[in-house]
C-alpha positions in Angstrom: 21.7 -0.3 9.3 19.7 -1.3 6.2 19.2 1.3 3.4 17.2 1.0 0.2 18.6 1.9 -3.2 16.6 2.4 -6.4 18.5 2.4 -9.6 17.3 4.3 -12.7 13.6 4.2 -12.0 11.5 6.0 -14.7 8.2 6.3 -12.9 8.1 8.7 -9.9 5.1 6.8 -8.5 7.2 3.7 -8.0 9.8 5.7 -6.0 7.0 6.9 -3.8 5.6 3.4 -3.4 9.0 2.1 -2.3 9.3 5.0 0.2 5.9 4.1 1.6 7.0 0.5 2.1 10.1 1.6 3.8 8.0 3.7 6.2 5.8 0.6 6.8 8.7 -1.6 7.8 10.9 0.8 9.7 13.5 1.9 7.2 14.3 5.6 6.5 17.5 5.8 4.3 16.5 6.0 0.7 19.3 6.1 -1.9 18.5 7.1 -5.5 20.7 6.4 -8.6 19.7 8.4 -11.7 16.2 9.0 -10.4 13.3 10.7 -12.2 12.2 14.2 -11.1 10.4 13.9 -7.9 7.9 16.8 -7.9 6.5 17.4 -4.4 3.1 17.9 -6.1 3.5 14.8 -8.3 3.0 11.1 -8.2 6.0 10.2 -6.0 4.8 12.3 -3.1 1.2 11.3 -3.8 2.0 7.6 -3.5 4.4 7.9 -0.6 1.7 8.3 2.2 3.3 9.4 5.4 6.8 8.8 3.9 6.3 12.1 2.1 7.2 13.8 5.3 10.6 12.3 5.9 11.8 9.3 3.8 11.2 10.8 0.4 12.4 14.4 1.0 15.5 13.2 2.8 16.4 10.7 0.0 20.1 11.0 -1.1 21.1 10.9 -4.7 24.4 9.1 -5.5 26.1 7.3 -8.4 26.2 3.6 -8.9 29.9 3.6 -8.2 29.4 5.4 -4.9 26.6 2.9 -4.0 28.8 -0.2 -4.4 31.8 1.5 -2.8 29.9 2.7 0.4 27.6 -0.2 1.1 27.4 -4.0 1.3 25.0 -4.4 -1.6 22.2 -6.9 -2.1 20.8 -6.8 -5.6 17.1 -7.8 -5.9 16.0 -9.6 -9.1 13.3 -11.9 -10.3 13.8 -15.6 -10.5 14.3 -16.5 -14.1 14.6 -19.6 -16.2 18.4 -19.5 -16.0 20.1 -22.3 -14.1 22.9 -22.4 -11.6 25.6 -22.2 -14.3 24.6 -18.6 -14.8 26.7 -17.4 -11.9 25.7 -13.7 -12.2 22.3 -14.4 -10.7 23.3 -17.5 -8.6 23.5 -18.4 -5.8 20.6 -16.3 -4.7 18.7 -16.1 -1.4 15.0 -15.7 -0.8 14.0 -12.6 1.1 13.4 -14.7 4.3 16.9 -16.2 3.9 18.4 -12.8 3.4 16.9 -11.6 6.6 18.5 -14.4 8.6 21.8 -13.8 6.9 21.9 -10.0 7.5 21.0 -10.5 11.1 24.4 -12.1 11.6 26.5 -9.3 10.2 27.3 -5.8 11.2 27.5 -3.8 8.0 26.0 -0.8 6.3 23.8 -2.7 3.8 21.9 -1.4 0.8 19.1 -3.5 -0.7 19.1 -2.5 -4.3 16.2 -2.5 -6.7 16.4 -1.8 -10.5 14.3 -0.5 -13.3 10.6 -1.1 -13.9 11.0 -3.2 -17.1 14.4 -4.9 -16.9 15.5 -4.6 -13.3 19.2 -4.6 -12.6 21.5 -5.5 -15.5 23.8 -8.5 -15.4 26.7 -6.0 -15.2 25.2 -4.3 -12.2 24.3 -7.6 -10.5 27.9 -8.7 -11.0 29.0 -5.7 -8.8 26.6 -6.7 -6.0 27.8 -8.6 -2.9 24.7 -10.7 -2.7 21.6 -11.5 -4.8 18.1 -11.8 -3.5 15.2 -13.3 -5.6 11.5 -13.7 -4.8 10.3 -17.2 -5.6 7.1 -16.4 -7.4 5.1 -18.6 -9.8 7.0 -20.0 -12.7 4.1 -19.0 -15.0 4.6 -15.4 -14.1 7.6 -14.7 -11.9 8.1 -11.0 -12.6 6.9 -8.6 -10.0 6.7 -4.8 -10.5 9.1 -2.6 -8.7 6.8 -1.6 -5.9 5.6 -5.1 -5.3 9.1 -6.5 -5.2 10.3 -3.9 -2.7 7.3 -4.5 -0.4 7.9 -8.2 -0.3 11.6 -7.9 0.5 11.2 -5.2 3.0 8.4 -7.1 4.8 10.8 -10.0 5.3 13.4 -7.7 6.7 11.1 -6.3 9.3 12.6 -8.1 12.2 15.8 -6.2 11.5 14.3 -2.9 11.0 11.1 -2.6 13.2 11.5 -2.2 17.0 9.4 -5.0 18.4 8.0 -2.7 21.1 6.7 -0.4 18.3 5.4 -3.2 16.0 2.2 -1.9 14.3 0.3 -5.0 15.3 1.3 -4.6 19.0 1.6 -0.9 19.5 -1.0 0.6 21.8 -1.0 4.3 22.4 -2.5 4.7 25.8 -4.4 7.9 26.6 -2.3 10.4 28.6 -2.9 10.5 32.3 -4.8 13.7 32.2 -7.4 12.1 29.9 -7.6 9.0 32.1 -8.2 11.2 35.2 -10.9 13.1 33.3 -12.6 9.8 32.6 -12.6 8.9 36.3 -14.0 12.3 37.1 -16.8 11.9 34.5 -17.6 8.4 35.9 -17.8 9.9 39.5 -20.2 12.6 38.2 -22.2 9.9 36.5 -22.6 8.0 39.8 -23.9 11.2 41.4 -26.3 11.7 38.5 -27.9 8.3 38.7 -28.2 8.4 42.5 -25.9 5.5 43.1 -25.9 4.8 46.9 -23.4 7.2 48.4 -21.8 4.5 50.6 -21.1 2.4 47.5 -19.6 5.2 45.4 -16.0 4.8 46.7 -16.0 1.1 45.9 -17.5 1.8 42.4 -14.8 4.4 41.7 -12.1 2.0 42.8 -13.5 -0.8 40.6 -13.6 1.6 37.7 -10.0 2.7 38.3 -8.8 -0.9 38.4 -10.7 -1.8 35.3 -9.4 1.2 33.3 -5.9 0.7 34.6 -5.9 -2.9 33.2 -7.5 -1.8 29.9 -5.1 1.0 29.0 -7.6 2.9 26.9 -6.5 5.0 24.0 -7.2 8.7 23.9 -10.2 8.1 21.6 -11.6 5.4 23.8 -11.3 7.7 26.9 -13.0 10.6 25.0 -15.8 8.4 23.8 -16.5 7.0 27.3 -16.4 10.5 28.8 -18.9 11.6 26.2 -21.3 8.7 26.9 -21.2 9.4 30.7 -21.7 13.2 30.1 -24.7 12.7 27.7 -26.2 10.2 30.1 -25.9 12.7 33.0 -27.5 15.4 30.8 -30.4 13.3 29.9 -30.9 12.4 33.6 -30.8 16.0 34.5 -33.4 16.9 31.8 -35.7 14.1 33.0 -35.5 15.3 36.5 -36.4 18.8 35.5 -39.4 17.6 33.5 -40.7 15.6 36.5 
């Protein structure tokens, strides 16, 4: 399991942004060390999106000592001009490399982010089990807290997002009652337009096969039903006027 820890953040909005990124990429366990006040009517909840419903209110506050004692920790820091002789920040892994590494281990892991202005201190990084750095442009390598968390958590998505529920692949099919209602509406439409009676069973079968392959969403089913219904109403009015 991968948790996310935020150490000594000063801006509630940043905590909310991180909670939102967690929700985006399938994480739910938020750990807070010396957090700011998180007012349910304030920025943290305002920035959290749907994470205001679960990730943020269920966040657990703990001390730094408890964090390093309970979890395999990965400290996230910016790439600096320091070289490999500065062993506190080296060797580091990129977020993509970290994802591959964590996939090979079974451990309660906390990915740890630090303060808005200075990040994690060298003393704190020295207590981490691993260090992760984002290889940004040398001209301006420092990302803000929310950006850094989003990049790292995105790279960890294969560990945290169920592939069958991936946002790009998830398709919420209409429930069967709505699908059957669509077929009934189509059948009424065939009656309304005077489709040859002997051909109606075949048309209904073709519609059922087509809809069965398409797996319409609830909204799509409702929209199609509405179109068939309005078409039938117009046909009925036209016939009365004749």
